[in-house]
N, CA, C and O atoms as a printed pandas DataFrame, in Angstrom:
     atom_number atom_name residue_name chain_id  residue_number  x_coord  y_coord  z_coord
0              1         N          MET        A               1    0.808   -1.191    0.000
1              2        CA          MET        A               1    0.000    0.000    0.000
2              3         C          MET        A               1    0.856    1.262    0.000
3              4         O          MET        A               1    0.509    2.244   -0.656
4              5         N          ASN        A               2    1.989    1.247    0.739
5              6        CA          ASN        A               2    2.807    2.441    0.808
6              7         C          ASN        A               2    3.487    2.762   -0.521
7              8         O          ASN        A               2    3.755    3.929   -0.808
8              9         N          LYS        A               3    3.767    1.744   -1.334
9             10        CA          LYS        A               3    4.348    2.003   -2.649
10            11         C          LYS        A               3    3.325    2.636   -3.580
11            12         O          LYS        A               3    3.670    3.471   -4.416
12            13         N          VAL        A               4    2.078    2.241   -3.435
13            14        CA          VAL        A               4    1.012    2.797   -4.279
14            15         C          VAL        A               4    0.814    4.278   -3.979
15            16         O          VAL        A               4    0.511    5.056   -4.884
16            17         N          ILE        A               5    0.982    4.677   -2.715
17            18        CA          ILE        A               5    0.831    6.085   -2.338
18            19         C          ILE        A               5    1.812    6.939   -3.123
19            20         O          ILE        A               5    1.435    7.985   -3.651
20            21         N          PHE        A               6    3.062    6.512   -3.206
21            22        CA          PHE        A               6    4.066    7.301   -3.910
22            23         C          PHE        A               6    3.836    7.285   -5.417
23            24         O          PHE        A               6    4.107    8.282   -6.085
24            25         N          GLN        A               7    3.351    6.198   -5.957
25            26        CA          GLN        A               7    3.055    6.169   -7.384
26            27         C          GLN        A               7    1.871    7.072   -7.718
27            28         O          GLN        A               7    1.851    7.693   -8.781
28            29         N          ILE        A               8    0.894    7.152   -6.833
29            30        CA          ILE        A               8   -0.220    8.082   -7.037
30            31         C          ILE        A               8    0.289    9.518   -6.966
31            32         O          ILE        A               8   -0.104   10.355   -7.778
32            33         N          MET        A               9    1.165    9.810   -5.995
33            34        CA          MET        A               9    1.738   11.154   -5.900
34            35         C          MET        A               9    2.534   11.492   -7.151
35            36         O          MET        A               9    2.489   12.629   -7.619
36            37         N          GLY        A              10    3.258   10.530   -7.697
37            38        CA          GLY        A              10    4.012   10.759   -8.928
38            39         C          GLY        A              10    3.098   11.021  -10.109
39            40         O          GLY        A              10    3.366   11.909  -10.918
40            41         N          GLY        A              11    2.024   10.257  -10.214
41            42        CA          GLY        A              11    1.063   10.491  -11.291
42            43         C          GLY        A              11    0.402   11.856  -11.180
43            44         O          GLY        A              11    0.200   12.536  -12.185
44            45         N          LEU        A              12    0.063   12.257   -9.956
45            46        CA          LEU        A              12   -0.531   13.580   -9.770
46            47         C          LEU        A              12    0.466   14.692  -10.062
47            48         O          LEU        A              12    0.081   15.741  -10.580
48            49         N          ALA        A              13    1.741   14.484   -9.739
49            50        CA          ALA        A              13    2.764   15.482  -10.071
50            51         C          ALA        A              13    2.896   15.635  -11.584
51            52         O          ALA        A              13    3.053   16.750  -12.083
52            53         N          LEU        A              14    2.835   14.524  -12.313
53            54        CA          LEU        A              14    2.884   14.609  -13.778
54            55         C          LEU        A              14    1.635   15.277  -14.335
55            56         O          LEU        A              14    1.713   16.019  -15.313
56            57         N          LEU        A              15    0.493   15.022  -13.724
57            58        CA          LEU        A              15   -0.752   15.658  -14.162
58            59         C          LEU        A              15   -0.707   17.168  -13.922
59            60         O          LEU        A              15   -1.134   17.946  -14.776
60            61         N          ILE        A              16   -0.196   17.579  -12.775
61            62        CA          ILE        A              16   -0.054   19.014  -12.494
62            63         C          ILE        A              16    0.948   19.645  -13.446
63            64         O          ILE        A              16    0.740   20.768  -13.905
64            65         N          ALA        A              17    2.037   18.938  -13.749
65            66        CA          ALA        A              17    3.035   19.465  -14.681
66            67         C          ALA        A              17    2.437   19.657  -16.069
67            68         O          ALA        A              17    2.716   20.653  -16.737
68            69         N          ALA        A              18    1.618   18.709  -16.500
69            70        CA          ALA        A              18    0.974   18.849  -17.812
70            71         C          ALA        A              18    0.001   20.025  -17.814
71            72         O          ALA        A              18   -0.058   20.787  -18.779
72            73         N          GLY        A              19   -0.758   20.169  -16.738
73            74        CA          GLY        A              19   -1.686   21.299  -16.650
74            75         C          GLY        A              19   -0.972   22.635  -16.626
75            76         O          GLY        A              19   -1.409   23.588  -17.272
76            77         N          LEU        A              20    0.137   22.714  -15.876
77            78        CA          LEU        A              20    0.908   23.953  -15.850
78            79         C          LEU        A              20    1.545   24.249  -17.199
79            80         O          LEU        A              20    1.641   25.409  -17.599
80            81         N          PHE        A              21    1.980   23.211  -17.902
81            82        CA          PHE        A              21    2.587   23.422  -19.214
82            83         C          PHE        A              21    1.584   23.996  -20.194
83            84         O          PHE        A              21    1.867   24.973  -20.888
84            85         N          VAL        A              22    0.406   23.383  -20.248
85            86        CA          VAL        A              22   -0.623   23.863  -21.175
86            87         C          VAL        A              22   -1.100   25.254  -20.755
87            88         O          VAL        A              22   -1.220   26.151  -21.589
88            89         N          GLY        A              23   -1.369   25.428  -19.464
89            90        CA          GLY        A              23   -1.820   26.730  -18.981
90            91         C          GLY        A              23   -0.761   27.804  -19.144
91            92         O          GLY        A              23   -1.072   28.938  -19.510
92            93         N          GLY        A              24    0.488   27.454  -18.872
93            94        CA          GLY        A              24    1.579   28.411  -19.043
94            95         C          GLY        A              24    1.804   28.779  -20.490
95            96         O          GLY        A              24    2.147   29.921  -20.796
96            97         N          PHE        A              25    1.616   27.827  -21.381
97            98        CA          PHE        A              25    1.773   28.113  -22.812
98            99         C          PHE        A              25    0.739   29.136  -23.267
99           100         O          PHE        A              25    1.075   30.097  -23.960
100          101         N          PHE        A              26   -0.513   28.931  -22.881
101          102        CA          PHE        A              26   -1.548   29.879  -23.274
102          103         C          PHE        A              26   -1.379   31.220  -22.571
103          104         O          PHE        A              26   -1.674   32.265  -23.152
104          105         N          MET        A              27   -0.909   31.200  -21.332
105          106        CA          MET        A              27   -0.690   32.439  -20.602
106          107         C          MET        A              27    0.440   33.248  -21.230
107          108         O          MET        A              27    0.332   34.466  -21.370
108          109         N          MET        A              28    1.534   32.566  -21.612
109          110        CA          MET        A              28    2.660   33.280  -22.206
110          111         C          MET        A              28    2.352   33.769  -23.613
111          112         O          MET        A              28    2.924   34.762  -24.063
112          113         N          SER        A              29    1.454   33.083  -24.314
113          114        CA          SER        A              29    1.087   33.578  -25.638
114          115         C          SER        A              29    0.206   34.811  -25.538
115          116         O          SER        A              29    0.209   35.651  -26.437
116          117         N          ARG        A              30   -0.543   34.926  -24.459
117          118        CA          ARG        A              30   -1.411   36.096  -24.264
118          119         C          ARG        A              30   -0.658   37.248  -23.607
119          120         O          ARG        A              30   -0.721   38.386  -24.072
120          121         N          TYR        A              31    0.058   36.942  -22.517
121          122        CA          TYR        A              31    0.827   37.947  -21.777
122          123         C          TYR        A              31    2.300   37.585  -21.891
123          124         O          TYR        A              31    2.757   36.623  -21.272
124          125         N          HIS        A              32    3.028   38.338  -22.663
125          126        CA          HIS        A              32    4.420   38.006  -22.937
126          127         C          HIS        A              32    5.272   38.185  -21.676
127          128         O          HIS        A              32    5.050   39.117  -20.904
128          129         N          PRO        A              33    6.246   37.294  -21.469
129          130        CA          PRO        A              33    7.114   37.402  -20.292
130          131         C          PRO        A              33    7.911   38.707  -20.322
131          132         O          PRO        A              33    8.330   39.166  -21.384
132          133         N          GLN        A              34    8.114   39.293  -19.146
133          134        CA          GLN        A              34    8.823   40.562  -19.057
134          135         C          GLN        A              34   10.335   40.386  -19.085
135          136         O          GLN        A              34   11.056   41.277  -19.533
136          137         N          SER        A              35   10.820   39.232  -18.607
137          138        CA          SER        A              35   12.264   39.016  -18.573
138          139         C          SER        A              35   12.555   37.530  -18.774
139          140         O          SER        A              35   11.656   36.691  -18.844
140          141         N          PHE        A              36   13.830   37.252  -18.863
141          142        CA          PHE        A              36   14.290   35.872  -18.999
142          143         C          PHE        A              36   13.935   35.060  -17.759
143          144         O          PHE        A              36   13.656   33.865  -17.860
144          145         N          TRP        A              37   13.942   35.701  -16.585
145          146        CA          TRP        A              37   13.725   34.995  -15.327
146          147         C          TRP        A              37   12.298   34.498  -15.188
147          148         O          TRP        A              37   12.047   33.534  -14.464
148          149         N          ASP        A              38   11.363   35.137  -15.868
149          150        CA          ASP        A              38    9.990   34.617  -15.853
150          151         C          ASP        A              38    9.929   33.235  -16.501
151          152         O          ASP        A              38    9.280   32.323  -15.989
152          153         N          ILE        A              39   10.606   33.098  -17.617
153          154        CA          ILE        A              39   10.633   31.814  -18.317
154          155         C          ILE        A              39   11.491   30.802  -17.550
155          156         O          ILE        A              39   11.158   29.618  -17.496
156          157         N          ALA        A              40   12.590   31.268  -16.960
157          158        CA          ALA        A              40   13.479   30.364  -16.213
158          159         C          ALA        A              40   12.765   29.767  -15.002
159          160         O          ALA        A              40   12.921   28.577  -14.730
160          161         N          ARG        A              41   11.988   30.562  -14.272
161          162        CA          ARG        A              41   11.235   30.038  -13.129
162          163         C          ARG        A              41   10.194   29.024  -13.569
163          164         O          ARG        A              41   10.016   27.986  -12.932
164          165         N          PHE        A              42    9.513   29.328  -14.656
165          166        CA          PHE        A              42    8.505   28.412  -15.178
166          167         C          PHE        A              42    9.146   27.082  -15.572
167          168         O          PHE        A              42    8.618   26.019  -15.248
168          169         N          CYS        A              43   10.286   27.139  -16.272
169          170        CA          CYS        A              43   10.972   25.911  -16.691
170          171         C          CYS        A              43   11.511   25.133  -15.490
171          172         O          CYS        A              43   11.520   23.902  -15.508
172          173         N          ALA        A              44   11.960   25.836  -14.449
173          174        CA          ALA        A              44   12.459   25.152  -13.253
174          175         C          ALA        A              44   11.339   24.390  -12.550
175          176         O          ALA        A              44   11.541   23.257  -12.112
176          177         N          VAL        A              45   10.174   24.997  -12.441
177          178        CA          VAL        A              45    9.040   24.316  -11.799
178          179         C          VAL        A              45    8.601   23.125  -12.642
179          180         O          VAL        A              45    8.334   22.049  -12.106
180          181         N          GLU        A              46    8.525   23.308  -13.947
181          182        CA          GLU        A              46    8.138   22.213  -14.837
182          183         C          GLU        A              46    9.122   21.051  -14.745
183          184         O          GLU        A              46    8.718   19.893  -14.636
184          185         N          THR        A              47   10.411   21.365  -14.790
185          186        CA          THR        A              47   11.431   20.319  -14.723
186          187         C          THR        A              47   11.376   19.583  -13.390
187          188         O          THR        A              47   11.490   18.358  -13.347
188          189         N          GLY        A              48   11.202   20.326  -12.312
189          190        CA          GLY        A              48   11.109   19.693  -11.000
190          191         C          GLY        A              48    9.902   18.782  -10.871
191          192         O          GLY        A              48   10.003   17.686  -10.320
192          193         N          LEU        A              49    8.756   19.231  -11.377
193          194        CA          LEU        A              49    7.549   18.403  -11.301
194          195         C          LEU        A              49    7.656   17.147  -12.160
195          196         O          LEU        A              49    7.270   16.060  -11.729
196          197         N          VAL        A              50    8.178   17.297  -13.370
197          198        CA          VAL        A              50    8.297   16.133  -14.252
198          199         C          VAL        A              50    9.325   15.140  -13.697
199          200         O          VAL        A              50    9.083   13.933  -13.690
200          201         N          ALA        A              51   10.466   15.649  -13.235
201          202        CA          ALA        A              51   11.498   14.756  -12.689
202          203         C          ALA        A              51   11.000   14.034  -11.442
203          204         O          ALA        A              51   11.213   12.831  -11.292
204          205         N          SER        A              52   10.339   14.767  -10.548
205          206        CA          SER        A              52    9.849   14.108   -9.338
206          207         C          SER        A              52    8.691   13.169   -9.641
207          208         O          SER        A              52    8.553   12.135   -8.987
208          209         N          GLY        A              53    7.860   13.504  -10.613
209          210        CA          GLY        A              53    6.761   12.613  -10.982
210          211         C          GLY        A              53    7.253   11.295  -11.540
211          212         O          GLY        A              53    6.783   10.230  -11.139
212          213         N          VAL        A              54    8.196   11.362  -12.463
213          214        CA          VAL        A              54    8.742   10.128  -13.045
214          215         C          VAL        A              54    9.527    9.353  -11.987
215          216         O          VAL        A              54    9.446    8.126  -11.927
216          217         N          GLY        A              55   10.285   10.065  -11.156
217          218        CA          GLY        A              55   11.041    9.386  -10.109
218          219         C          GLY        A              55   10.147    8.699   -9.090
219          220         O          GLY        A              55   10.473    7.612   -8.613
220          221         N          LEU        A              56    9.020    9.321   -8.750
221          222        CA          LEU        A              56    8.108    8.689   -7.797
222          223         C          LEU        A              56    7.394    7.487   -8.400
223          224         O          LEU        A              56    7.026    6.562   -7.676
224          225         N          LEU        A              57    7.194    7.488   -9.701
225          226        CA          LEU        A              57    6.617    6.296  -10.324
226          227         C          LEU        A              57    7.550    5.101  -10.172
227          228         O          LEU        A              57    7.104    3.957  -10.091
228          229         N          TYR        A              58    8.868    5.385  -10.136
229          230        CA          TYR        A              58    9.859    4.331   -9.933
230          231         C          TYR        A              58   10.317    4.234   -8.480
231          232         O          TYR        A              58   11.287    3.536   -8.185
232          233         N          LEU        A              59    9.627    4.927   -7.569
233          234        CA          LEU        A              59    9.852    4.854   -6.120
234          235         C          LEU        A              59   11.269    5.256   -5.725
235          236         O          LEU        A              59   11.956    4.507   -5.030
236          237         N          ARG        A              60   11.706    6.428   -6.161
237          238        CA          ARG        A              60   13.041    6.926   -5.844
238          239         C          ARG        A              60   12.987    7.946   -4.714
239          240         O          ARG        A              60   12.079    8.774   -4.651
240          241         N          LYS        A              61   13.971    7.875   -3.824
241          242        CA          LYS        A              61   14.017    8.781   -2.677
242          243         C          LYS        A              61   14.289   10.216   -3.105
243          244         O          LYS        A              61   13.697   11.142   -2.552
244          245         N          TRP        A              62   15.175   10.419   -4.079
245          246        CA          TRP        A              62   15.495   11.764   -4.521
246          247         C          TRP        A              62   14.266   12.477   -5.075
247          248         O          TRP        A              62   14.128   13.691   -4.922
248          249         N          ALA        A              63   13.374   11.728   -5.718
249          250        CA          ALA        A              63   12.153   12.332   -6.256
250          251         C          ALA        A              63   11.210   12.756   -5.137
251          252         O          ALA        A              63   10.553   13.793   -5.231
252          253         N          ALA        A              64   11.147   11.956   -4.087
253          254        CA          ALA        A              64   10.308   12.320   -2.946
254          255         C          ALA        A              64   10.843   13.570   -2.267
255          256         O          ALA        A              64   10.064   14.407   -1.812
256          257         N          ILE        A              65   12.155   13.708   -2.191
257          258        CA          ILE        A              65   12.748   14.896   -1.576
258          259         C          ILE        A              65   12.449   16.130   -2.411
259          260         O          ILE        A              65   12.123   17.180   -1.857
260          261         N          ILE        A              66   12.553   16.027   -3.741
261          262        CA          ILE        A              66   12.254   17.167   -4.615
262          263         C          ILE        A              66   10.799   17.585   -4.465
263          264         O          ILE        A              66   10.509   18.771   -4.304
264          265         N          LEU        A              67    9.889   16.631   -4.516
265          266        CA          LEU        A              67    8.470   16.957   -4.421
266          267         C          LEU        A              67    8.123   17.542   -3.056
267          268         O          LEU        A              67    7.330   18.480   -2.970
268          269         N          CYS        A              68    8.704   17.002   -1.994
269          270        CA          CYS        A              68    8.438   17.527   -0.653
270          271         C          CYS        A              68    8.970   18.942   -0.508
271          272         O          CYS        A              68    8.311   19.790    0.093
272          273         N          ALA        A              69   10.151   19.210   -1.048
273          274        CA          ALA        A              69   10.719   20.555   -0.957
274          275         C          ALA        A              69    9.857   21.565   -1.715
275          276         O          ALA        A              69    9.635   22.677   -1.236
276          277         N          MET        A              70    9.373   21.179   -2.890
277          278        CA          MET        A              70    8.520   22.084   -3.669
278          279         C          MET        A              70    7.190   22.325   -2.958
279          280         O          MET        A              70    6.698   23.453   -2.929
280          281         N          ALA        A              71    6.611   21.278   -2.389
281          282        CA          ALA        A              71    5.324   21.418   -1.696
282          283         C          ALA        A              71    5.482   22.235   -0.418
283          284         O          ALA        A              71    4.619   23.056   -0.110
284          285         N          LEU        A              72    6.557   22.032    0.327
285          286        CA          LEU        A              72    6.764   22.799    1.553
286          287         C          LEU        A              72    7.069   24.262    1.268
287          288         O          LEU        A              72    6.740   25.133    2.074
288          289         N          TYR        A              73    7.692   24.540    0.134
289          290        CA          TYR        A              73    7.949   25.929   -0.254
290          291         C          TYR        A              73    6.631   26.668   -0.479
291          292         O          TYR        A              73    6.452   27.784    0.008
292          293         N          VAL        A              74    5.726   26.055   -1.205
293          294        CA          VAL        A              74    4.416   26.678   -1.435
294          295         C          VAL        A              74    3.607   26.717   -0.142
295          296         O          VAL        A              74    2.882   27.683    0.097
296          297         N          ALA        A              75    3.717   25.692    0.690
297          298        CA          ALA        A              75    3.005   25.678    1.969
298          299         C          ALA        A              75    3.477   26.815    2.867
299          300         O          ALA        A              75    2.674   27.412    3.585
300          301         N          SER        A              76    4.760   27.117    2.833
301          302        CA          SER        A              76    5.259   28.229    3.647
302          303         C          SER        A              76    4.692   29.558    3.163
303          304         O          SER        A              76    4.403   30.429    3.983
304          305         N          TRP        A              77    4.525   29.739    1.850
305          306        CA          TRP        A              77    3.864   30.944    1.327
306          307         C          TRP        A              77    2.449   31.055    1.872
307          308         O          TRP        A              77    2.013   32.130    2.286
308          309         N          GLU        A              78    1.738   29.936    1.869
309          310        CA          GLU        A              78    0.349   29.944    2.328
310          311         C          GLU        A              78    0.256   30.276    3.810
311          312         O          GLU        A              78   -0.599   31.064    4.214
312          313         N          ILE        A              79    1.118   29.691    4.616
313          314        CA          ILE        A              79    1.085   29.929    6.060
314          315         C          ILE        A              79    1.453   31.378    6.363
315          316         O          ILE        A              79    0.815   32.012    7.204
316          317         N          ILE        A              80    2.474   31.911    5.690
317          318        CA          ILE        A              80    2.868   33.308    5.913
318          319         C          ILE        A              80    1.737   34.253    5.503
319          320         O          ILE        A              80    1.471   35.243    6.185
320          321         N          GLY        A              81    1.077   33.945    4.393
321          322        CA          GLY        A              81   -0.058   34.768    3.973
322          323         C          GLY        A              81   -1.215   34.706    4.951
323          324         O          GLY        A              81   -1.932   35.691    5.125
324          325         N          ALA        A              82   -1.407   33.570    5.590
325          326        CA          ALA        A              82   -2.494   33.434    6.563
326          327         C          ALA        A              82   -2.153   34.128    7.876
327          328         O          ALA        A              82   -3.047   34.580    8.591
328          329         N          LEU        A              83   -0.865   34.214    8.195
329          330        CA          LEU        A              83   -0.466   34.881    9.432
330          331         C          LEU        A              83   -0.576   36.401    9.342
331          332         O          LEU        A              83   -0.684   37.072   10.368
332          333         N          HIS        A              84   -0.550   36.946    8.138
333          334        CA          HIS        A              84   -0.666   38.386    7.931
334          335         C          HIS        A              84   -1.949   38.666    7.145
335          336         O          HIS        A              84   -1.901   38.917    5.941
336          337         N          PRO        A              85   -3.089   38.622    7.827
337          338        CA          PRO        A              85   -4.365   38.733    7.105
338          339         C          PRO        A              85   -4.645   40.140    6.573
339          340         O          PRO        A              85   -4.166   41.141    7.105
340          341         N          ILE        A              86   -5.425   40.172    5.521
341          342        CA          ILE        A              86   -5.918   41.408    4.930
342          343         C          ILE        A              86   -7.422   41.450    5.196
343          344         O          ILE        A              86   -8.120   40.478    4.906
344          345         N          PRO        A              87   -7.930   42.547    5.737
345          346        CA          PRO        A              87   -9.370   42.606    6.030
346          347         C          PRO        A              87  -10.220   42.399    4.776
347          348         O          PRO        A              87   -9.965   42.996    3.730
348          349         N          GLY        A              88  -11.218   41.555    4.903
349          350        CA          GLY        A              88  -12.132   41.288    3.796
350          351         C          GLY        A              88  -11.785   40.054    2.980
351          352         O          GLY        A              88  -12.567   39.640    2.123
352          353         N          TYR        A              89  -10.623   39.460    3.233
353          354        CA          TYR        A              89  -10.214   38.265    2.498
354          355         C          TYR        A              89  -10.255   37.048    3.414
355          356         O          TYR        A              89  -10.149   37.173    4.634
356          357         N          ALA        A              90  -10.409   35.879    2.820
357          358        CA          ALA        A              90  -10.437   34.628    3.589
358          359         C          ALA        A              90   -9.020   34.074    3.703
359          360         O          ALA        A              90   -8.711   33.030    3.129
360          361         N          ASN        A              91   -8.173   34.762    4.433
361          362        CA          ASN        A              91   -6.776   34.334    4.574
362          363         C          ASN        A              91   -6.621   33.080    5.413
363          364         O          ASN        A              91   -5.579   32.429    5.348
364          365         N          TRP        A              92   -7.616   32.727    6.192
365          366        CA          TRP        A              92   -7.550   31.531    7.005
366          367         C          TRP        A              92   -7.455   30.279    6.142
367          368         O          TRP        A              92   -7.038   29.228    6.628
368          369         N          LEU        A              93   -7.839   30.376    4.857
369          370        CA          LEU        A              93   -7.702   29.225    3.958
370          371         C          LEU        A              93   -6.241   28.852    3.730
371          372         O          LEU        A              93   -5.941   27.720    3.349
372          373         N          GLY        A              94   -5.336   29.791    3.961
373          374        CA          GLY        A              94   -3.910   29.496    3.844
374          375         C          GLY        A              94   -3.458   28.419    4.807
375          376         O          GLY        A              94   -2.577   27.624    4.478
376          377         N          PHE        A              95   -4.050   28.379    6.003
377          378        CA          PHE        A              95   -3.716   27.318    6.954
378          379         C          PHE        A              95   -4.154   25.954    6.423
379          380         O          PHE        A              95   -3.437   24.965    6.575
380          381         N          ILE        A              96   -5.315   25.905    5.808
381          382        CA          ILE        A              96   -5.821   24.638    5.264
382          383         C          ILE        A              96   -4.962   24.191    4.086
383          384         O          ILE        A              96   -4.567   23.027    4.015
384          385         N          PHE        A              97   -4.669   25.109    3.156
385          386        CA          PHE        A              97   -3.848   24.749    2.001
386          387         C          PHE        A              97   -2.433   24.373    2.428
387          388         O          PHE        A              97   -1.845   23.441    1.880
388          389         N          GLY        A              98   -1.885   25.094    3.404
389          390        CA          GLY        A              98   -0.551   24.764    3.911
390          391         C          GLY        A              98   -0.498   23.385    4.537
391          392         O          GLY        A              98    0.476   22.651    4.366
392          393         N          THR        A              99   -1.552   23.036    5.268
393          394        CA          THR        A              99   -1.618   21.698    5.873
394          395         C          THR        A              99   -1.734   20.621    4.799
395          396         O          THR        A              99   -1.079   19.582    4.885
396          397         N          LEU        A             100   -2.562   20.867    3.791
397          398        CA          LEU        A             100   -2.706   19.884    2.708
398          399         C          LEU        A             100   -1.409   19.709    1.923
399          400         O          LEU        A             100   -1.087   18.603    1.490
400          401         N          LEU        A             101   -0.667   20.796    1.740
401          402        CA          LEU        A             101    0.598   20.696    1.014
402          403         C          LEU        A             101    1.702   20.051    1.846
403          404         O          LEU        A             101    2.729   19.650    1.300
404          405         N          ALA        A             102    1.507   19.948    3.152
405          406        CA          ALA        A             102    2.488   19.275    4.008
406          407         C          ALA        A             102    2.275   17.762    4.042
407          408         O          ALA        A             102    3.136   17.035    4.537
408          409         N          ILE        A             103    1.163   17.282    3.534
409          410        CA          ILE        A             103    0.861   15.847    3.564
410          411         C          ILE        A             103    1.907   15.004    2.816
411          412         O          ILE        A             103    2.296   13.958    3.335
412          413         N          PRO        A             104    2.386   15.408    1.613
413          414        CA          PRO        A             104    3.431   14.581    0.977
414          415         C          PRO        A             104    4.689   14.433    1.823
415          416         O          PRO        A             104    5.323   13.378    1.808
416          417         N          SER        A             105    5.055   15.474    2.560
417          418        CA          SER        A             105    6.237   15.386    3.428
418          419         C          SER        A             105    5.999   14.421    4.581
419          420         O          SER        A             105    6.889   13.655    4.948
420          421         N          ILE        A             106    4.811   14.458    5.145
421          422        CA          ILE        A             106    4.493   13.545    6.241
422          423         C          ILE        A             106    4.506   12.105    5.755
423          424         O          ILE        A             106    5.043   11.224    6.427
424          425         N          LEU        A             107    3.914   11.860    4.583
425          426        CA          LEU        A             107    3.897   10.498    4.033
426          427         C          LEU        A             107    5.305   10.013    3.685
427          428         O          LEU        A             107    5.620    8.834    3.844
428          429         N          THR        A             108    6.142   10.926    3.211
429          430        CA          THR        A             108    7.516   10.545    2.900
430          431         C          THR        A             108    8.274   10.156    4.158
431          432         O          THR        A             108    9.038    9.191    4.152
432          433         N          CYS        A             109    8.069   10.894    5.227
433          434        CA          CYS        A             109    8.734   10.549    6.499
434          435         C          CYS        A             109    8.250    9.205    7.036
435          436         O          CYS        A             109    9.047    8.418    7.546
436          437         N          ILE        A             110    6.970    8.943    6.926
437          438        CA          ILE        A             110    6.417    7.704    7.470
438          439         C          ILE        A             110    6.854    6.484    6.657
439          440         O          ILE        A             110    7.204    5.450    7.226
440          441         N          HIS        A             111    6.834    6.606    5.326
441          442        CA          HIS        A             111    7.098    5.449    4.454
442          443         C          HIS        A             111    8.436    5.570    3.731
443          444         O          HIS        A             111    8.543    5.157    2.577
444          445         N          TRP        A             112    9.457    6.126    4.379
445          446        CA          TRP        A             112   10.747    6.358    3.748
446          447         C          TRP        A             112   11.409    5.053    3.294
447          448         O          TRP        A             112   12.088    5.043    2.267
448          449         N          ARG        A             113   11.233    3.981    4.015
449          450        CA          ARG        A             113   11.898    2.715    3.689
450          451         C          ARG        A             113   11.328    2.027    2.452
451          452         O          ARG        A             113   11.938    1.093    1.931
452          453         N          ALA        A             114   10.183    2.467    1.982
453          454        CA          ALA        A             114    9.610    1.866    0.777
454          455         C          ALA        A             114   10.286    2.394   -0.483
455          456         O          ALA        A             114   10.098    1.841   -1.567
456          457         N          LEU        A             115   11.071    3.460   -0.346
457          458        CA          LEU        A             115   11.735    4.080   -1.493
458          459         C          LEU        A             115   13.191    3.635   -1.581
459          460         O          LEU        A             115   13.765    3.158   -0.601
460          461         N          THR        A             116   13.783    3.795   -2.769
461          462        CA          THR        A             116   15.192    3.467   -2.976
462          463         C          THR        A             116   15.895    4.652   -3.614
463          464         O          THR        A             116   15.266    5.471   -4.283
464          465         N          TRP        A             117   17.218    4.742   -3.402
465          466        CA          TRP        A             117   17.971    5.819   -4.027
466          467         C          TRP        A             117   18.145    5.573   -5.519
467          468         O          TRP        A             117   17.981    6.485   -6.330
468          469         N          ARG        A             118   18.479    4.332   -5.879
469          470        CA          ARG        A             118   18.627    3.974   -7.287
470          471         C          ARG        A             118   18.384    2.481   -7.435
471          472         O          ARG        A             118   18.209    1.765   -6.449
472          473         N          ARG        A             119   18.377    2.028   -8.670
473          474        CA          ARG        A             119   18.115    0.617   -8.933
474          475         C          ARG        A             119   19.259   -0.238   -8.393
475          476         O          ARG        A             119   20.430    0.114   -8.535
476          477         N          SER        A             120   18.916   -1.336   -7.789
477          478        CA          SER        A             120   19.915   -2.229   -7.228
478          479         C          SER        A             120   20.586   -3.030   -8.343
479          480         O          SER        A             120   19.916   -3.553   -9.234
480          481         N          HIS        A             121   21.902   -3.117   -8.284
481          482        CA          HIS        A             121   22.644   -3.891   -9.280
482          483         C          HIS        A             121   22.946   -5.301   -8.800
483          484         O          HIS        A             121   23.604   -6.076   -9.495
484          485         N          TYR        A             122   22.463   -5.626   -7.615
485          486        CA          TYR        A             122   22.689   -6.948   -7.069
486          487         C          TYR        A             122   21.621   -7.907   -7.572
487          488         O          TYR        A             122   20.471   -7.508   -7.758
488          489         N          PRO        A             123   21.984   -9.160   -7.795
489          490        CA          PRO        A             123   20.971  -10.114   -8.276
490          491         C          PRO        A             123   19.911  -10.388   -7.198
491          492         O          PRO        A             123   20.200  -10.480   -6.006
492          493         N          THR        A             124   18.706  -10.509   -7.670
493          494        CA          THR        A             124   17.617  -10.849   -6.760
494          495         C          THR        A             124   17.323  -12.335   -6.882
495          496         O          THR        A             124   17.969  -13.038   -7.660
496          497         N          ALA        A             125   16.357  -12.812   -6.123
497          498        CA          ALA        A             125   16.008  -14.232   -6.158
498          499         C          ALA        A             125   15.454  -14.628   -7.522
499          500         O          ALA        A             125   15.652  -15.756   -7.973
500          501         N          VAL        A             126   14.766  -13.709   -8.174
501          502        CA          VAL        A             126   14.206  -14.000   -9.490
502          503         C          VAL        A             126   15.330  -14.124  -10.525
503          504         O          VAL        A             126   15.314  -15.026  -11.363
504          505         N          ASN        A             127   16.302  -13.210  -10.460
505          506        CA          ASN        A             127   17.404  -13.237  -11.415
506          507         C          ASN        A             127   18.384  -14.376  -11.136
507          508         O          ASN        A             127   19.053  -14.843  -12.058
508          509         N          ALA        A             128   18.483  -14.827   -9.903
509          510        CA          ALA        A             128   19.433  -15.880   -9.547
510          511         C          ALA        A             128   19.027  -17.228  -10.129
511          512         O          ALA        A             128   19.893  -18.076  -10.348
512          513         N          LYS        A             129   17.749  -17.455  -10.384
513          514        CA          LYS        A             129   17.293  -18.733  -10.924
514          515         C          LYS        A             129   17.632  -18.905  -12.393
515          516         O          LYS        A             129   17.650  -20.030  -12.893
516          517         N          LYS        A             130   17.898  -17.823  -13.086
517          518        CA          LYS        A             130   18.156  -17.927  -14.529
518          519         C          LYS        A             130   19.511  -18.410  -14.840
519          520         O          LYS        A             130   19.864  -18.545  -16.011
């Protein structure tokens, strides 16, 4: 069950990356980027999501670390925004979104042993019979 959790997270990361790519493409065609750094940030987020999504499908620890770092970065924005409320806005939703974005980090800490750093080059029981 714990391996399936990470594969679902990887699939959702790839789905979000595809949505951001399509949405970003239409956004950039309508509103042109002001500088090189606008495009560089977009490409960095896309690359991180795609790399962590594919890595989580193969149950890699480095991919879980990338995804957790990206989610905690956005969660910190949400929590900081909720701590400094603006009258008339529902800033308390930042606490809820921040908590939801912390869930991948909690799951990674709990099920860390289900992941691997890289593919094992040692023969397994299946390969030893051949």
